[in-house]
C-alpha positions in Angstrom: 114.2 80.8 110.3 116.0 79.7 113.4 115.4 83.0 115.1 111.7 82.9 114.2 111.4 79.3 115.6 112.8 80.5 118.9 110.4 83.4 118.9 107.5 81.0 118.4 108.9 78.7 121.1 108.9 81.7 123.6 105.3 82.3 122.6 104.4 78.7 123.4 103.6 77.9 119.8 106.1 75.1 119.2 105.7 71.4 119.8 109.1 69.6 120.0 109.0 66.0 118.7 112.0 64.1 120.0 111.1 60.6 118.7 112.1 59.4 115.3 109.4 60.3 112.7 109.2 59.1 109.1 109.0 61.7 106.3 106.7 59.3 104.4 103.1 60.0 105.7 104.0 60.2 109.4 105.3 63.8 109.7 102.4 65.1 107.4 99.9 63.2 109.5 101.1 64.9 112.7 101.0 68.3 111.0 97.4 67.7 110.1 96.4 67.3 113.8 97.5 70.8 114.9 98.3 74.3 113.8 101.2 74.7 116.2 104.7 74.7 114.7 106.1 71.2 114.8 109.9 70.8 115.3 111.2 67.4 114.4 114.5 66.5 116.0 114.8 63.2 114.2 113.2 63.0 110.7 114.1 59.7 109.2 116.6 59.1 112.0 119.1 61.9 111.7 117.6 65.0 110.1 115.8 68.0 111.5 112.7 69.6 110.2 109.8 71.9 110.8 106.1 72.0 109.6 103.3 74.4 110.3 105.8 77.2 110.4 103.2 79.8 109.5 99.9 77.9 109.9 98.1 80.6 111.8 97.6 84.4 111.6 99.3 84.5 115.0 102.5 82.9 113.5 102.5 85.4 110.7 102.1 88.2 113.2 105.2 87.0 115.0 107.1 86.7 111.7 106.2 90.1 110.5 106.2 91.8 113.9 102.7 93.3 113.2 99.7 93.0 115.5 97.5 90.3 114.3 94.4 92.5 113.8 96.5 95.1 111.9 98.2 92.8 109.4 95.9 93.5 106.4 95.8 97.2 106.9 99.5 97.5 107.4 100.5 95.4 104.4 98.0 97.3 102.2 100.4 100.2 102.6 103.5 98.3 101.4 105.9 100.3 99.2 108.2 97.4 98.1 111.2 99.6 98.7 113.4 97.6 101.1 117.2 97.7 100.6 118.8 94.5 99.2 122.6 94.3 99.4 125.0 91.6 98.3 126.9 89.8 101.0 129.3 87.4 99.2 129.0 84.3 97.0 127.8 80.9 97.9 130.1 77.9 97.3 128.1 74.8 96.3 128.8 71.1 96.7 127.4 68.2 94.6 123.6 68.1 94.8 121.9 65.1 96.4 118.2 65.4 97.0 118.2 62.0 98.7 120.2 63.6 101.6 117.1 65.7 102.5 114.0 64.4 104.3 111.7 65.4 101.3 108.2 64.1 102.2 105.6 62.0 100.6 102.4 63.4 102.0 99.5 61.3 100.7 99.1 57.7 99.3 98.2 58.8 95.8 101.0 61.4 95.4 103.3 60.8 92.5 106.3 60.7 94.9 108.2 62.9 97.2 107.6 66.6 96.9 109.4 69.8 97.8 106.5 72.0 99.0 108.2 75.0 100.6 110.9 75.6 98.0 111.0 79.3 96.8 112.3 79.3 93.3 114.4 82.4 92.6 114.9 82.8 88.9 116.7 85.5 86.9 116.9 86.2 83.2 117.7 89.3 81.1 118.1 91.4 84.2 114.7 90.5 85.7 114.4 88.4 88.9 111.4 86.6 90.3 110.6 84.5 93.4 107.7 82.2 93.9 106.9 78.9 95.5 106.4 75.9 93.2 105.7 72.3 94.1 108.5 70.1 92.8 108.5 66.3 92.4 111.7 64.5 93.1 112.7 62.6 90.0 116.2 61.4 91.1 119.1 62.7 93.2 119.5 65.8 91.1 116.4 66.4 89.1 113.0 67.9 90.0 109.8 68.2 88.0 108.3 71.6 88.8 104.7 72.7 88.3 105.0 76.1 86.6 101.6 77.7 86.2 101.2 78.9 82.6 101.5 82.7 82.3 103.0 83.2 85.7 106.3 84.9 86.1 108.6 81.9 86.4 106.9 80.3 83.3 107.3 83.6 81.4 111.0 83.9 82.2 111.5 80.2 81.3 109.8 80.7 77.9 111.9 83.8 77.3 115.1 81.8 78.0 114.1 78.9 75.8 113.2 81.3 72.9 116.7 82.7 73.1 118.2 79.1 73.1 119.2 79.4 76.8 118.3 77.6 80.1 116.7 79.6 82.9 119.1 79.7 85.9 117.3 79.1 89.3 118.0 78.7 92.9 115.6 76.9 95.3 115.5 78.2 98.8 114.2 76.0 101.6 114.0 77.3 105.2 114.1 81.0 104.8 112.7 83.5 107.2 108.9 83.5 106.9 108.9 87.1 105.8 110.8 86.0 102.7 108.4 83.2 102.1 105.4 85.5 102.5 107.0 88.0 100.1 107.5 85.3 97.5 103.8 84.4 97.7 102.7 88.0 97.1 101.9 89.5 93.7 104.3 92.4 93.7 105.7 94.7 91.0 108.1 92.7 88.7 111.4 91.9 90.5 110.3 93.3 93.8 110.0 90.2 95.9 113.4 90.6 97.7 112.7 94.3 98.2 109.4 93.5 99.7 111.0 90.9 102.0 113.5 93.5 103.0 110.7 96.0 103.8 108.9 93.3 105.9 112.1 92.6 107.8 112.7 96.2 108.8 114.2 97.7 105.7 117.3 95.7 104.7 118.1 92.2 103.5 121.5 90.7 102.7 121.6 88.3 99.8 124.2 85.8 98.5 125.1 85.2 94.8 124.9 81.6 93.6 127.5 80.2 91.2 124.9 80.6 88.4 124.4 84.3 89.2 121.0 84.0 91.0 120.7 86.1 94.2 119.2 84.4 97.3 118.6 85.3 100.9 119.9 83.4 103.9 118.3 79.9 104.3 118.8 76.5 105.7 119.1 74.8 102.2 119.8 76.2 98.8 119.7 74.2 95.6 121.2 75.7 92.4 120.3 74.6 88.9 118.7 75.3 85.5 115.3 74.8 83.8 115.8 73.7 80.2 113.7 72.1 77.5 113.3 68.7 79.2 109.9 67.8 80.5 108.3 65.0 82.5 105.0 64.0 84.0 104.1 65.8 87.3 101.3 64.7 89.6 99.0 63.6 91.1 99.4 66.0 93.9 97.1 67.3 96.6 96.5 71.0 96.2 94.8 73.7 98.2 91.3 72.2 98.1 92.5 68.9 99.5 91.7 67.1 96.3 94.2 65.7 93.8 95.5 67.9 91.0 95.8 66.0 87.7 99.0 64.7 85.9 100.6 67.3 83.6 103.7 67.5 81.5 106.0 70.0 83.2 109.6 71.3 83.0 112.5 69.5 84.7 114.9 71.4 86.9 118.5 70.0 86.7 120.5 70.7 89.8 124.1 71.7 89.6 124.9 72.6 93.2 123.7 72.4 96.8 124.4 74.5 99.9 123.2 73.6 103.4 123.8 75.1 106.8 125.4 72.9 109.5 122.6 70.5 110.7 120.0 72.1 108.4 116.3 72.4 109.3 114.1 71.2 106.5 110.8 73.1 106.0 107.9 71.0 104.8 104.4 72.5 104.0 101.5 70.2 104.3 99.5 70.3 101.0 96.0 71.4 101.7 96.9 72.2 105.3 96.5 75.6 107.0 100.0 76.8 106.3 99.4 76.2 102.6 96.1 78.1 102.9 97.7 81.0 104.8 100.5 81.4 102.3 98.1 81.1 99.3 95.4 83.4 100.6 96.7 86.0 103.0 99.0 87.7 100.5 95.8 88.6 98.5 94.0 90.2 101.4 96.0 93.5 101.2 95.3 93.6 97.4 91.6 93.1 97.9 91.6 95.7 100.7 93.2 98.3 98.4 90.8 97.5 95.6 87.7 97.8 97.9 89.1 101.0 99.5 88.8 102.5 96.0 85.0 102.2 96.0 83.9 102.4 99.6 85.0 102.4 103.2 86.7 99.1 104.0 87.6 97.8 107.5 89.3 94.5 106.8 89.4 91.4 104.5 89.7 87.7 105.3 90.2 84.8 103.0 88.7 82.0 105.1 90.3 78.6 105.8 86.9 76.9 105.2 87.1 78.5 101.7 90.5 76.8 101.2 92.2 80.0 102.1 91.8 81.1 98.5 88.2 80.8 97.1 86.1 82.6 99.8 86.5 86.2 101.0 84.7 88.0 103.8 84.9 91.8 103.3 84.0 94.1 106.2 82.9 97.6 105.2 81.6 100.9 106.6 78.4 101.3 104.6 77.6 104.8 103.5 75.3 104.3 100.5 73.0 101.4 99.6 75.2 100.3 96.6 78.5 100.0 98.6 78.3 96.3 99.2 77.9 95.4 95.6 80.7 97.7 94.6 82.8 96.0 97.2 82.0 92.6 95.7 83.0 93.7 92.2 86.2 95.2 93.5 87.1 92.1 95.4 86.6 89.9 92.3 88.7 92.3 90.3 91.6 92.1 92.8 91.7 88.3 93.1 90.4 86.6 90.0 90.4 83.1 91.6 87.8 84.2 94.2 84.6 82.3 93.9 82.3 83.6 96.6 82.4 87.0 98.4 80.4 87.9 101.5 80.2 91.6 102.5 79.4 92.4 106.1 79.4 95.4 108.4 81.4 96.4 111.4 79.2 94.6 113.9 80.0 91.2 112.4 83.2 89.3 113.5 84.8 88.4 110.2 86.9 85.7 112.0 83.8 83.9 113.2 82.1 81.7 110.7 79.1 81.6 113.0 78.8 85.4 113.0 79.1 85.6 109.2 76.5 82.9 108.8 74.3 84.9 111.2 74.6 87.9 108.9 73.7 85.8 105.9 70.7 84.4 107.7 69.2 87.7 109.0 70.3 90.2 106.4 70.2 88.5 103.0 67.2 88.3 100.7 67.9 86.2 97.7 66.1 88.3 95.1 67.9 91.5 96.2 71.2 90.7 97.7 72.9 88.1 95.4 75.2 89.1 92.6 75.6 86.1 90.2 78.3 86.3 87.5 78.3 83.3 85.2 80.9 82.4 82.5 83.9 84.0 84.1 87.4 82.6 84.6 87.8 81.0 88.0 90.5 79.1 89.8 92.2 76.1 88.0 92.2 74.5 91.5 88.4 74.4 91.8 87.3 70.8 91.1 83.8 72.0 89.9 85.0 74.4 87.2 83.8 73.9 83.7 86.0 72.1 81.1 86.8 75.4 79.5 88.1 76.8 82.8 85.1 79.1 83.5 83.0 79.1 86.6 80.2 81.1 88.3 81.0 83.7 90.9 78.6 84.8 93.6 78.6 87.9 95.8 76.5 88.1 98.9 75.4 91.4 100.3 75.0 90.6 104.0 74.7 94.2 105.1 71.7 96.0 106.6 69.4 98.1 104.5 70.2 101.8 105.1 67.5 103.4 107.1 66.2 100.1 108.5 69.0 99.5 111.0 66.6 99.3 114.0 65.3 96.0 112.6 68.7 94.4 113.0 69.6 95.6 116.5 71.0 92.6 118.4 70.1 92.1 122.1 72.9 92.5 124.5 73.7 93.3 128.1 75.6 96.4 129.2 
């Protein structure tokens, strides 16, 4: 991560904050005012930290070394075949969460939350990596939100059924390529291989004392998830609203490793880094799905749509039904999508004004809306039904084939 921060500094994308800043509210408030990477030299007096590490597409472009406009198309061709090789064991010391500047972000939060921690877990020869929010309970225990049915939860259930605890290692301050890989739905156990591919083909990993393999990072916490549970929440999620209190598993830490003068990475809940990491990993999947039914140019999950619920799909229209096929393919690829707008190549998908123009001039409600009631939506959507279902809407904002002359936009040579 240090090399990445220096690359961002050279690109003029880092704001150095020299004065002392509190990890309670103050650092999160500053992160909410900008999308530039904030480097805190004095968090809570003596610690260092960073926020907005990948809060923009430009930052992700720097991290992945891919041109910004080519990110989706490039990642759509991922093979998940990077080389992962072991590079020694990590020696842990006694864990102490209170030694880290873990932040309290909003007044109604249940407490201090780890928000960037990548949870590496391994059981029965299968490894997984994914980010989970984790509430600090005391100096060596965390309450983790494990979404039911996702891979960490499945491995945890498998371990409990066998009378075991699930060994985990929490990585904070890894290279953003590793973070991005852990946020992407990949074939089982391929997160590290994908990270290696994104980093040029090879990735060294270290083995923790509990056997879990992890990449290089600023901070690594080792532990186990057993049968103990506790209340987790409230917590602000991707929509900027509070997620409810749930009973969730407790992670008991057994070890801790930090680099000299470590850099703590905090992600602002509901901020643009949160949205980038939640949404952009789905864009290549949607791209591949749409490519199976029509000519696709690019896909964007918009920040106004919480980086997760709204997609703009740009296509090369060849038949009159292409747009609706694209809508259905997008919903199939990302089941949490709520609204999809399909546009053509003359519309700038990164401009909300241009997309709105397409809706204003090319959509007729009785013809161009695809309404799908009673389907499973995102658990993060505050207007979902009590049974978890919602209504999805697709908008065909493309020109009618054969009538393109009606939509020619005035311009100068």
